N, C-alpha and C positions, 0 to 999 in steps of 0.2 A: 333260567328266568328268561322269561319271553322280552324282546327288544321293544323298548319303547318306540312307538311310530307315532308322530304328531297326528292330530285330527284332521288338521287342514293340509290339503295337497302341498306338496313344495312348488315355490315358484320358479318355474324354468328359466326366466330372464335372469335368476339369480345362479344360474348353474354354469360354472366356468370350465371347460374341458380341460384346457391346457394345464390347470393346476394339477390334474391327475398326473400328467407327465413329470411335473416339477417334483412331485412326491416321488418319484421314481430316482430322479436323479439326486436328490437328497439322500434316499435311502441308500442307493448305491455307495455313494460317497462315505456313508458312516460304516457300512460294511467293509469297504476297502481300507478305511482307517485302522479298523481293529483285525483286520488281515494283515496290514504292515506291522502293527504292535506285536503280533504274535510271531513276527520274523518269517511270513509266508510270502512277502513280497520283496525279499532281498535282491531277487534277479533284476528288479527294477530299479536298482539304485543309481546306475548310471543315468537315468533319465531325469535330470536335474530340473527341468522345464515342468515335469509332472509331478514328481513327489510332494511338492509343498502343496498342491490340490488335495492329496490324500491325508498328508501327515497333520496338515493344519486343523480341520479339514475346510476346503473351501465353502461347502454346504454344510454347516454344523447344526447341532441339535437345534438350534435358535430358529432356524427356518421352520421346523414343525410347529412351533408355537405361533408364529406369525402366521402362516396359511390356515392354521387350525383356528386361530380367532377370528381371520377372515371369513372363513368358510361358514362358522357357527353364527356369526352376525348376519351372514347373507340368509341362513336358514330361519333364524329368527327376526326377519326385518320388519314384521309387522308390529308395530308399537303398541296397537291394540289386543294383541294376542295373549293370552295368558298362558305362560310356559310352566308347568308344574316343576319344581326343582328336583324332588325326589325321584320321580319315575325317568326325568332325564338322565340325572347322575347314574341311578341303578343300571339304565341303559347301556351306558358307557362302560360301566364296570363289567356287566355281562359280557361285552364284548371284547374288552381287553385283558380284564384280571384273570380270567380261567387261562388263558395261554400263558400269562406271566406266572402263575402259580405252577402249571405243570412243567414249565421250562425250568424254573427255579429249582425244583424237586429234581429234574433230569440233571442240571448242573451240580448240585449238591451231591449226586451219587456218582457222576462223573469224577469230581473232585477226591471222594472218598477213594475210588479205585487208583487214581493218579497218585495220590499221596500214600498208598497202602504198599507200594513197592513191587506190586504184582506186574508181570509182564505178560500174563496170559489171563484169559477169562477164568476166574477161579470156579472150581467145581462145587456142587451144592455143598458138600462137607467143608469147602474152603470159605464160604461166603462170611460166616461168623469171624473168622480171623482176618479175612480181607478188611471187613468193615471196621473192627476195632483197631486195626492198625493204621487204616487211612484216617479215622477220627483222632487218634491219639497225636497225628502229626499237623492236623489242621489247627487253625487260630479261632478259639470260640465257635466251634462250628455250629452248635445248636443255636446260639444267640444269634449268630450271623443268619441262619436259615430264619429264625423269627423275626429278625429285621427286616429281611426281605420280604417274607410274605405279609408283613403288617404295613408296609410301604414305608418304613421308619428310617432304612438305611442311609438314604440319601441326605436326612438331616443330622444324623451322627455316624457318618461312614467310618470314623477311627476307632468306632466300638466293636466292628465285625469285619470279617473278611468279605471281599468282593465275590458274589456267587454269579449273577446275571447282571452285569453292570447297566445295561441300556435300561433296566428296570426302573432306575432312579426318576426317570422321567414321569412316570406314572404318578408319581406322589403330586408332582404339580400339576400335572394334567387335570387330575381329580379336583385339586382346588380350583383350577380355572372352570372346570365344568360346573362347579358348584354355585359360581358367581355369574355365570353366563346368563340365565334366564333375567335374573335382576339387571344387570349391567346393560344388557341388549335393550330393556324397557328404558332404562335411565337415558341411555346414549341417543335414542332415537327423539329425546324431548329437547336435546340441545341444538343451539344454533351454530352455524358455520364458524363464528368467532371462538367460541367455546371448544369446538372439535380442533381447530387449529392449535389453541393453547395446550389440549390433551396430546395432540401431536407430538409436541416438545416434551412435556410432563412426564410422559411415560418412559422417557429414556435417562430422567434424573436418577431414580434408584439404580441403573445398571452404571450409571456414571460414579455415583457414591461408591459403590461397590467396589469398582476399579480402583478407586483413590484409597480405599480403605485397604484392599489388598497390595496396593503397591507401598503404602507407607508404615504397613506394619511389618514385623518379622515373621517368625513361623507360629507365633502365637502358642497356643497349647498343644500344636500339632507336633507329631515327630519330625517332620522336615516338610519342605516345599511341596513336595508332591501329594503329601497328605492334604497339605493347606488349599493347594490349587483343587484337588477333587472336592473338597467342601465348597469351597467358593464357586467352582462351576456348577454343581449339582442344587444348590440350596433354592429351595421351592419358590419362596416369596418373590425373588428377582425374577424368575421365570414367568411369574403371572403378569408381570408388566409387558413382556414381549408379546403374550397372547393378547394382552389389552391393546397393543400397538396394532395388531392385525384386525381387532373390531374397529379401533377408530379410523383405519383407513378405507374401511369397507363404507363407513358413514360418509367419510369425504368423497369416496368414489359415487356413492348415490346421490351426493349434492351435486355432481357433476364437476368437481374440481378437476378431475383427471381427463375430462373428455376430449383433449388436445392429442392423448394417447391413441385414440381410435382413427387419426387421420393415416393416409397411405405413408408408409416409409418410417413415420415417426416411431413406432413401437418397435421396429427392428433396430434403428438407430439407438434407442433408450435401452433395448435389450444388450446391445454391442458394448454401449459405454459402461452399464453397471457391472457386465461380467468382466471387462477389463479392469475396472475399480476394484472388484472382487479379489481379481488374480493378482492385481499389483499390491494389494494390502497383505497378501501372504509372505511377500519378500520384506515388508517392514518390519516384521516381528523377528527379535534377535535377543539373545541373552545379555547384550550389552546394554539394552534399554532397561528403564525402570520396569519391574513387573507390572505395576499398574499400566503403564504405556501399552505393554504387550497384551494385557488383559482387555483393554479398551479396544484396541486393533482386531483382536480375536472375537470379543463379544460384542460391544455396543456398536461399532461401525457396520458390520455385517448385518446386524438387525435393520438397521435402515436401509442399507442396500437389498435385503432380502424383500422388505416391504414395497419398494420402488419396482423390483423386478417382477413380484407377483401382478402389481398395477400393469405394468408393461405386457403381461401377457393376456390380460382378460379379453382384448378385443379379438384374439385369436390370429392377429396379424404379426409378422416379423418371422424370423428364421426359427428362433427358439419356440416360438408358440406353435407354428406349423409342425414342427417335430413333434412337441409335447401332445398335439392333437391326433395324431396316428393312432388307429384303433388300438393295436397291440400294446403299445406304449401306455394309453391311457389304462387298459385293462390290468396290466402289471402293475402301474402306478396306483391304482385303487387299493391294491393289497400291500402297498409297501411298508406299512407301518408293521406287519407280521413278521418280516426279515430282520426289521430293527429289534423285535423282542427275542426273535430266536436264534439269530446266527452266531452269537458267541457260544453256546452249548454245541452246536453244530460244527463250529471251528476247532472247538477243544477235541470233539469226538473224532474229526476228520484227521487231526494229527496224529491221533493214535493208529489210524488206518494206512496213512500214506505220508508222502513229503508234500506239503502243500507249497513248498516253494519252488515251483515250476509253473510255467503258463497254463498247461492243459489242466492241471489239478485245481488252478485258480478259476478257469472257465468252467469246469465241470461243477466244482462247489457252488458257484454264483448261479448256474442254471438249474441246479438241485433247490436252493433256497429259494430263488424267485418262482420256478415252477411249482414246488409244493404249496406255497403262500397263495399263488394266484387261484390255484385248484381249490384251494381250502376256502377262498373268498367266494368263487364261481359256485361252490357248493351250498355255502350258506345263503348267498343269493337265490338259488333255486329253491331251496327249502322254504325260505320265508315267503316266495311267490307261490309256491305249492300250499303253504298253509293259508295263505290269503285266499287261493281259489276253493280251497275245501272250506274255509270258514263262508264263503259266499255261497 
């Protein structure tokens, strides 16, 4: 399926190089989180100042929704421009779903082998026995596969086993993409007062979700972990994080945040916001109400992420300058691919070597991000080549 390309040229004034680098930081943080949860970073356990950044993590999945909303609002910033919903949504499906599809199938096969009890690659004559033995020990394997491929697993995660966990985000992202053209047009008809009301209103669902999470028991779930997984992934709440990104773009275009363009102001804002984000990681404790923990881990960072994005737009400040480095931007533009592929690769890597050592951690990260960047560069080259041939 060909990728949908807008008929009008992109507005270069709405291109923000530093956000490419921010994508990379967020992606690395998520990959390191799952490395840690697979016991691959036990050698770092003595670094008490660092592990909260990885375990929490500091840059959680919500940041992808915030800057995705910001970027798509910037791309569709012409209120008079007609944006076809179906071509736009299918262009995003073509870009992301195919990779999700193949990585889910790969993870399914890897888990079949893992559960089969085989310690060696099965010969051709052993494939049937390996497959049946693995399936017998898995929990609802076929239903789990169907839920993941249909993007319904994040809605009912307790009905199937986890295959490629980061794929849950595609459910809410595709819902976000479906409303983007309409909401972009509507948003650009609103005045500044309405925009400020929206700035606060988009946090209400997340806060209510945190209250419900803290005020209820385990509900119909098997335990706290299953309940948290559902509340963490549920698509409708994530949509409001995406809308927050769109709202702050409109306020940015209204000139509300022009003060961040002054010398040193962006750098100071970046330092303060990073300090606030880092400090919030140490406020989460099992002694707190789970709802408070949920708010600190989800609602509060969304505000920080949005303000941090705004502080980077001028290209000034220590973090913005780092994010604007060419190689950082190039790898950052491909950073959603590592997000989708890293779990199967981590699982396979554990079968090949001991990941719990610095050397193997570095090699794994280099492999994941090199492959993703080369894939992104190939797609860019192929798209440009098609354009040249078409002309």
